[in-house]
C-alpha positions, 0 to 999 in steps of 0.5 A: 500500500502506498502512503502519502506524506501524512501517512494516509493510504493513497489510491492505486492506479488500476494500471498497476494492478494488472499485467498485460500480455501481447497475444502475438508474443505467446507463440501460438494461435489458440490454446488447442496448439499448446501441448498437455503438461502432466501435473503442476510445474514447480508447485510441489510444496503448494500441492502438499499443503493443499493435500494436508489442508484437505485432510484436516477435518476441523471446520475453522482451518485456514490454508495460506500458501506463499510462493514466488511472485507470478506463480 
């Protein structure tokens, strides 16, 4: 959160809240051209955490997963 000199939060411009990708830079015309990938790439710890959380029967259990930006 950005704060002004008085310490109050400032509004963020919507343009900083999204990433834009040029579709032409992706190298394929439709998703049908993308080869299938088995599993999740680089998410072993997250998948293990989700499996553990799913196995806990307590009603008020929360799961927090943290990883590198963009994953």
